ROVEXMAR-361670 format. One record per residue (C-alpha): residue number from 1; residue in three letters; x, y, z negated. Coordinates in steps of 0.02 Angstrom, whole numbers, plus 50000, padded with zeros to 5 digits. Layout:
<zavos>
+-----+-----+-------+-------+-------+
!   n ! res !    c1 !    c2 !    c3 !
+-----+-----+-------+-------+-------+
! NUM ! ALA !     X !     Y !     Z !
...
+-----+-----+-------+-------+-------+
</zavos>
This chain:
<zavos>
+-----+-----+-------+-------+-------+
!   n ! res !    c1 !    c2 !    c3 !
+-----+-----+-------+-------+-------+
!   1 ! MET ! 54184 ! 53301 ! 42830 !
!   2 ! SER ! 54123 ! 53455 ! 42929 !
!   3 ! GLU ! 54183 ! 53566 ! 42786 !
!   4 ! LEU ! 54357 ! 53498 ! 42772 !
!   5 ! GLY ! 54381 ! 53495 ! 42986 !
!   6 ! GLY ! 54303 ! 53673 ! 43002 !
!   7 ! SER ! 54442 ! 53723 ! 42869 !
!   8 ! SER ! 54577 ! 53631 ! 42954 !
!   9 ! SER ! 54526 ! 53725 ! 43122 !
!  10 ! MET ! 54535 ! 53888 ! 43043 !
!  11 ! MET ! 54708 ! 53859 ! 42966 !
!  12 ! ALA ! 54762 ! 53787 ! 43133 !
!  13 ! ILE ! 54703 ! 53968 ! 43204 !
!  14 ! LEU ! 54777 ! 54072 ! 43071 !
!  15 ! PHE ! 54937 ! 53981 ! 43071 !
!  16 ! CYS ! 54953 ! 54006 ! 43270 !
!  17 ! PHE ! 54924 ! 54187 ! 43229 !
!  18 ! LEU ! 55053 ! 54203 ! 43110 !
!  19 ! LEU ! 55181 ! 54114 ! 43225 !
!  20 ! PRO ! 55314 ! 54234 ! 43302 !
!  21 ! MET ! 55293 ! 54230 ! 43507 !
!  22 ! ARG ! 55445 ! 54157 ! 43560 !
!  23 ! ILE ! 55439 ! 54195 ! 43762 !
!  24 ! SER ! 55349 ! 54301 ! 43874 !
!  25 ! ALA ! 55340 ! 54284 ! 44057 !
!  26 ! ILE ! 55296 ! 54451 ! 44143 !
!  27 ! VAL ! 55263 ! 54450 ! 44346 !
!  28 ! ILE ! 55239 ! 54603 ! 44468 !
!  29 ! THR ! 55114 ! 54590 ! 44605 !
!  30 ! HIS ! 55055 ! 54666 ! 44779 !
!  31 ! ASN ! 54957 ! 54549 ! 44877 !
!  32 ! GLU ! 55020 ! 54390 ! 44801 !
!  33 ! GLN ! 54897 ! 54261 ! 44825 !
!  34 ! ALA ! 54999 ! 54143 ! 44920 !
!  35 ! ASN ! 55111 ! 54133 ! 44793 !
!  36 ! ILE ! 55055 ! 54170 ! 44610 !
!  37 ! GLY ! 54974 ! 54021 ! 44580 !
!  38 ! ASP ! 55114 ! 53918 ! 44604 !
!  39 ! CYS ! 55220 ! 54045 ! 44483 !
!  40 ! LEU ! 55120 ! 54044 ! 44336 !
!  41 ! LYS ! 55093 ! 53862 ! 44335 !
!  42 ! SER ! 55294 ! 53854 ! 44329 !
!  43 ! LEU ! 55266 ! 53956 ! 44181 !
!  44 ! ASP ! 55132 ! 53848 ! 44074 !
!  45 ! PHE ! 55289 ! 53850 ! 43942 !
!  46 ! ALA ! 55278 ! 54042 ! 43902 !
!  47 ! ASP ! 55172 ! 54083 ! 43747 !
!  48 ! GLU ! 55124 ! 54239 ! 43856 !
!  49 ! ILE ! 55087 ! 54267 ! 44027 !
!  50 ! ILE ! 55075 ! 54458 ! 44091 !
!  51 ! VAL ! 55056 ! 54518 ! 44258 !
!  52 ! VAL ! 55046 ! 54686 ! 44308 !
!  53 ! ASP ! 54955 ! 54720 ! 44494 !
!  54 ! SER ! 54967 ! 54862 ! 44605 !
!  55 ! ALA ! 54797 ! 54869 ! 44680 !
!  56 ! SER ! 54795 ! 54710 ! 44770 !
!  57 ! SER ! 54668 ! 54702 ! 44911 !
!  58 ! ASP ! 54681 ! 54524 ! 44914 !
!  59 ! LYS ! 54650 ! 54389 ! 44736 !
!  60 ! SER ! 54802 ! 54406 ! 44650 !
!  61 ! ALA ! 54745 ! 54472 ! 44507 !
!  62 ! ASP ! 54588 ! 54344 ! 44510 !
!  63 ! ILE ! 54703 ! 54197 ! 44530 !
!  64 ! ALA ! 54809 ! 54262 ! 44384 !
!  65 ! ARG ! 54653 ! 54279 ! 44251 !
!  66 ! GLY ! 54602 ! 54116 ! 44302 !
!  67 ! LEU ! 54756 ! 54044 ! 44252 !
!  68 ! GLY ! 54764 ! 54125 ! 44085 !
!  69 ! ALA ! 54857 ! 54281 ! 44125 !
!  70 ! GLN ! 54843 ! 54444 ! 44046 !
!  71 ! VAL ! 54827 ! 54573 ! 44203 !
!  72 ! LEU ! 54836 ! 54744 ! 44204 !
!  73 ! VAL ! 54809 ! 54828 ! 44373 !
!  74 ! THR ! 54873 ! 55000 ! 44409 !
!  75 ! ASP ! 54812 ! 55090 ! 44563 !
!  76 ! ASP ! 54995 ! 55193 ! 44581 !
!  77 ! TRP ! 55164 ! 55102 ! 44644 !
!  78 ! PRO ! 55312 ! 55179 ! 44543 !
!  79 ! GLY ! 55423 ! 55070 ! 44612 !
!  80 ! PHE ! 55505 ! 54880 ! 44562 !
!  81 ! GLY ! 55591 ! 54952 ! 44429 !
!  82 ! PRO ! 55465 ! 55052 ! 44342 !
!  83 ! GLN ! 55321 ! 54929 ! 44380 !
!  84 ! LYS ! 55430 ! 54802 ! 44291 !
!  85 ! ASN ! 55477 ! 54925 ! 44139 !
!  86 ! ARG ! 55268 ! 54940 ! 44137 !
!  87 ! ALA ! 55256 ! 54760 ! 44118 !
!  88 ! LEU ! 55414 ! 54752 ! 43996 !
!  89 ! ALA ! 55305 ! 54864 ! 43873 !
!  90 ! LEU ! 55163 ! 54749 ! 43870 !
!  91 ! ALA ! 55279 ! 54560 ! 43804 !
!  92 ! ARG ! 55259 ! 54526 ! 43620 !
!  93 ! GLY ! 55394 ! 54403 ! 43639 !
!  94 ! ARG ! 55544 ! 54377 ! 43556 !
!  95 ! TRP ! 55626 ! 54342 ! 43717 !
!  96 ! VAL ! 55567 ! 54410 ! 43895 !
!  97 ! LEU ! 55576 ! 54310 ! 44059 !
!  98 ! SER ! 55557 ! 54401 ! 44213 !
!  99 ! LEU ! 55491 ! 54331 ! 44375 !
! 100 ! ASP ! 55446 ! 54360 ! 44537 !
! 101 ! ALA ! 55301 ! 54299 ! 44621 !
! 102 ! ASP ! 55377 ! 54197 ! 44736 !
! 103 ! GLU ! 55513 ! 54111 ! 44608 !
! 104 ! ARG ! 55451 ! 53949 ! 44521 !
! 105 ! VAL ! 55535 ! 53880 ! 44352 !
! 106 ! THR ! 55596 ! 53694 ! 44381 !
! 107 ! PRO ! 55578 ! 53570 ! 44231 !
! 108 ! ALA ! 55751 ! 53556 ! 44241 !
! 109 ! LEU ! 55773 ! 53757 ! 44186 !
! 110 ! ARG ! 55629 ! 53757 ! 44089 !
! 111 ! ASP ! 55699 ! 53647 ! 43967 !
! 112 ! GLU ! 55871 ! 53750 ! 43980 !
! 113 ! ILE ! 55759 ! 53900 ! 43946 !
! 114 ! LEU ! 55687 ! 53837 ! 43781 !
! 115 ! SER ! 55863 ! 53768 ! 43704 !
! 116 ! ALA ! 55924 ! 53940 ! 43748 !
! 117 ! ILE ! 55818 ! 54036 ! 43654 !
! 118 ! SER ! 55823 ! 53905 ! 43525 !
! 119 ! ARG ! 55985 ! 53935 ! 43451 !
! 120 ! ALA ! 56028 ! 54032 ! 43287 !
! 121 ! SER ! 56166 ! 54129 ! 43417 !
! 122 ! GLY ! 56219 ! 54165 ! 43587 !
! 123 ! PRO ! 56202 ! 54280 ! 43727 !
! 124 ! ARG ! 56031 ! 54387 ! 43708 !
! 125 ! VAL ! 56051 ! 54391 ! 43928 !
! 126 ! TYR ! 56047 ! 54232 ! 44014 !
! 127 ! ARG ! 56051 ! 54230 ! 44222 !
! 128 ! PHE ! 55982 ! 54093 ! 44331 !
! 129 ! ALA ! 56069 ! 54011 ! 44500 !
! 130 ! ARG ! 55928 ! 54063 ! 44611 !
! 131 ! GLN ! 55902 ! 53942 ! 44761 !
! 132 ! SER ! 55817 ! 54031 ! 44917 !
! 133 ! ARG ! 55728 ! 53962 ! 45053 !
! 134 ! TYR ! 55711 ! 54070 ! 45227 !
! 135 ! CYS ! 55592 ! 54009 ! 45377 !
! 136 ! GLY ! 55584 ! 53835 ! 45297 !
! 137 ! GLN ! 55769 ! 53795 ! 45233 !
! 138 ! PHE ! 55849 ! 53828 ! 45089 !
! 139 ! MET ! 56013 ! 53927 ! 45121 !
! 140 ! ARG ! 56174 ! 53860 ! 45053 !
! 141 ! TYR ! 56296 ! 54010 ! 45104 !
! 142 ! SER ! 56268 ! 54177 ! 45172 !
! 143 ! GLY ! 56264 ! 54262 ! 45020 !
! 144 ! TRP ! 56128 ! 54167 ! 44951 !
! 145 ! SER ! 56202 ! 54013 ! 44866 !
! 146 ! PRO ! 56259 ! 54038 ! 44714 !
! 147 ! ASP ! 56152 ! 54191 ! 44703 !
! 148 ! TRP ! 56167 ! 54216 ! 44495 !
! 149 ! VAL ! 56001 ! 54332 ! 44451 !
! 150 ! LEU ! 55971 ! 54409 ! 44273 !
! 151 ! ARG ! 55821 ! 54347 ! 44222 !
! 152 ! LEU ! 55786 ! 54304 ! 44028 !
! 153 ! PHE ! 55846 ! 54434 ! 43880 !
! 154 ! GLN ! 55794 ! 54457 ! 43715 !
! 155 ! ARG ! 55680 ! 54602 ! 43703 !
! 156 ! GLY ! 55726 ! 54762 ! 43649 !
! 157 ! THR ! 55917 ! 54725 ! 43706 !
! 158 ! ALA ! 55873 ! 54764 ! 43904 !
! 159 ! ARG ! 55751 ! 54869 ! 44025 !
! 160 ! PHE ! 55752 ! 54897 ! 44204 !
! 161 ! SER ! 55830 ! 55039 ! 44304 !
! 162 ! ASP ! 55708 ! 55160 ! 44376 !
! 163 ! ASP ! 55775 ! 55103 ! 44544 !
! 164 ! LEU ! 55623 ! 55106 ! 44677 !
! 165 ! VAL ! 55693 ! 54947 ! 44773 !
! 166 ! HIS ! 55837 ! 54831 ! 44733 !
! 167 ! GLU ! 55809 ! 54865 ! 44504 !
! 168 ! LYS ! 55938 ! 54831 ! 44396 !
! 169 ! LEU ! 55936 ! 54745 ! 44226 !
! 170 ! VAL ! 56019 ! 54880 ! 44114 !
! 171 ! PHE ! 56095 ! 54809 ! 43952 !
! 172 ! THR ! 56245 ! 54787 ! 43839 !
! 173 ! GLY ! 56332 ! 54633 ! 43806 !
! 174 ! ALA ! 56379 ! 54454 ! 43846 !
! 175 ! VAL ! 56293 ! 54356 ! 43998 !
! 176 ! GLY ! 56265 ! 54159 ! 43970 !
! 177 ! ASP ! 56236 ! 54062 ! 44116 !
! 178 ! LEU ! 56097 ! 53920 ! 44137 !
! 179 ! LYS ! 56141 ! 53810 ! 44278 !
! 180 ! SER ! 55984 ! 53722 ! 44326 !
! 181 ! PRO ! 55911 ! 53819 ! 44485 !
! 182 ! LEU ! 55775 ! 53942 ! 44499 !
! 183 ! MET ! 55674 ! 53911 ! 44648 !
! 184 ! HIS ! 55651 ! 54065 ! 44787 !
! 185 ! TYR ! 55508 ! 54043 ! 44911 !
! 186 ! SER ! 55549 ! 54197 ! 44987 !
! 187 ! PHE ! 55523 ! 54209 ! 45175 !
! 188 ! PRO ! 55387 ! 54057 ! 45234 !
! 189 ! ASP ! 55389 ! 54129 ! 45399 !
! 190 ! PHE ! 55475 ! 54248 ! 45513 !
! 191 ! GLU ! 55317 ! 54375 ! 45506 !
! 192 ! SER ! 55363 ! 54383 ! 45316 !
! 193 ! VAL ! 55532 ! 54415 ! 45376 !
! 194 ! LEU ! 55503 ! 54575 ! 45448 !
! 195 ! ASP ! 55349 ! 54648 ! 45358 !
! 196 ! LYS ! 55483 ! 54647 ! 45205 !
! 197 ! ALA ! 55627 ! 54721 ! 45303 !
! 198 ! ASN ! 55512 ! 54873 ! 45371 !
! 199 ! ARG ! 55447 ! 54883 ! 45174 !
! 200 ! TYR ! 55607 ! 54871 ! 45095 !
! 201 ! SER ! 55710 ! 55000 ! 45211 !
! 202 ! THR ! 55571 ! 55113 ! 45169 !
! 203 ! ALA ! 55593 ! 55097 ! 45003 !
! 204 ! GLY ! 55761 ! 55109 ! 45026 !
! 205 ! ALA ! 55763 ! 55259 ! 45140 !
! 206 ! GLN ! 55666 ! 55344 ! 44982 !
! 207 ! ALA ! 55796 ! 55285 ! 44854 !
! 208 ! LEU ! 55936 ! 55363 ! 44969 !
! 209 ! ARG ! 55832 ! 55526 ! 44975 !
! 210 ! ALA ! 55809 ! 55532 ! 44773 !
! 211 ! LYS ! 56008 ! 55517 ! 44761 !
! 212 ! GLY ! 56030 ! 55665 ! 44895 !
! 213 ! ARG ! 56133 ! 55535 ! 45008 !
! 214 ! ARG ! 56118 ! 55584 ! 45191 !
! 215 ! ALA ! 56138 ! 55484 ! 45344 !
! 216 ! SER ! 56172 ! 55485 ! 45538 !
! 217 ! LEU ! 56120 ! 55374 ! 45664 !
! 218 ! TRP ! 56292 ! 55295 ! 45697 !
! 219 ! GLY ! 56332 ! 55274 ! 45525 !
! 220 ! ALA ! 56136 ! 55168 ! 45519 !
! 221 ! ILE ! 56230 ! 55064 ! 45663 !
! 222 ! GLY ! 56389 ! 55044 ! 45574 !
! 223 ! HIS ! 56310 ! 54982 ! 45403 !
! 224 ! GLY ! 56199 ! 54878 ! 45506 !
! 225 ! VAL ! 56353 ! 54793 ! 45616 !
! 226 ! TRP ! 56443 ! 54789 ! 45425 !
! 227 ! ALA ! 56285 ! 54703 ! 45357 !
! 228 ! PHE ! 56299 ! 54566 ! 45482 !
! 229 ! PHE ! 56484 ! 54536 ! 45491 !
! 230 ! ARG ! 56492 ! 54523 ! 45282 !
! 231 ! THR ! 56342 ! 54386 ! 45296 !
! 232 ! TYR ! 56376 ! 54298 ! 45450 !
! 233 ! VAL ! 56554 ! 54274 ! 45448 !
! 234 ! LEU ! 56628 ! 54331 ! 45254 !
! 235 ! GLN ! 56491 ! 54231 ! 45175 !
! 236 ! ARG ! 56500 ! 54113 ! 45290 !
! 237 ! GLY ! 56315 ! 54114 ! 45366 !
! 238 ! PHE ! 56381 ! 53992 ! 45530 !
! 239 ! MET ! 56377 ! 53856 ! 45400 !
! 240 ! ASP ! 56198 ! 53872 ! 45391 !
! 241 ! GLY ! 56161 ! 53844 ! 45577 !
! 242 ! GLN ! 56042 ! 53944 ! 45680 !
! 243 ! LEU ! 55944 ! 54008 ! 45532 !
! 244 ! GLY ! 56110 ! 54074 ! 45469 !
! 245 ! LEU ! 56132 ! 54178 ! 45628 !
! 246 ! ALA ! 55953 ! 54212 ! 45605 !
! 247 ! LEU ! 55955 ! 54289 ! 45419 !
! 248 ! ALA ! 56105 ! 54378 ! 45471 !
! 249 ! ILE ! 56033 ! 54468 ! 45612 !
! 250 ! SER ! 55880 ! 54527 ! 45498 !
! 251 ! ASN ! 56000 ! 54569 ! 45370 !
! 252 ! ALA ! 56098 ! 54675 ! 45494 !
! 253 ! GLU ! 55927 ! 54752 ! 45552 !
! 254 ! GLY ! 55856 ! 54785 ! 45376 !
! 255 ! THR ! 56009 ! 54885 ! 45334 !
! 256 ! TYR ! 55983 ! 54976 ! 45518 !
! 257 ! TYR ! 55826 ! 55020 ! 45481 !
! 258 ! ARG ! 55876 ! 55092 ! 45284 !
! 259 ! TYR ! 55994 ! 55217 ! 45342 !
! 260 ! ALA ! 55908 ! 55253 ! 45513 !
! 261 ! LYS ! 55754 ! 55310 ! 45409 !
! 262 ! ARG ! 55857 ! 55403 ! 45304 !
! 263 ! TRP ! 55911 ! 55491 ! 45452 !
! 264 ! LEU ! 55753 ! 55522 ! 45522 !
! 265 ! MET ! 55678 ! 55600 ! 45363 !
! 266 ! LEU ! 55843 ! 55731 ! 45381 !
! 267 ! ARG ! 55788 ! 55773 ! 45545 !
! 268 ! GLN ! 55601 ! 55807 ! 45495 !
! 269 ! GLU ! 55669 ! 55912 ! 45348 !
! 270 ! GLN ! 55779 ! 56020 ! 45467 !
! 271 ! SER ! 55640 ! 56029 ! 45604 !
! 272 ! SER ! 55525 ! 56094 ! 45461 !
+-----+-----+-------+-------+-------+
</zavos>
């Protein structure tokens, strides 16, 4: 009996190695210890989970390892697009599911994903309808719902753009829709709103500089006003109540800061 049990175990292990990986989940992190655990637990259906961590000073990498993820820690920060491409390069699955640390796959979405990748034919890229939370409230308007995001694709058919921020998935072909929501716990409090506005506006100003874009103070004000009008009026942010107004203001501020920082960069360059 013991010989038979040992032989069966060896056959099972060999069978697992011979089976092709269906899906690789990739996540990039930096000081995401408050989010990464719940994110990875929602990915327990993936054949492998890869986390590329940008030298976090918290326990992000340790938490990810404890949940069975393969973790690569990098000392530099090349930007969102290049960092996601680093994670993509490590993936071995036929399909790749890319998530941010503050996103969660619901059981209904998991079932849709597994159904989609089991089909013999169909799209090679899928997008999800993301529902995003702002200071304790899921936003139904304000340009946040429906918020379609590209997250699932066949490995080898797509890559991420090299943008420092607001990276895009670069691919050709048709896109399929998965209707169950991807949950996005983006801003737990207003401190996180201010922190992200500062970080993203700096990265956005650097991206403008890399593209040779110029900016002025009045232009920064104009872009900020337009961001508020688009969010609150055109995208019906007023339907989200008081937090819809707060979101429109923070969008305006973030946009203004991005162009104002680029304007200040130009002033520095001219003075030096």
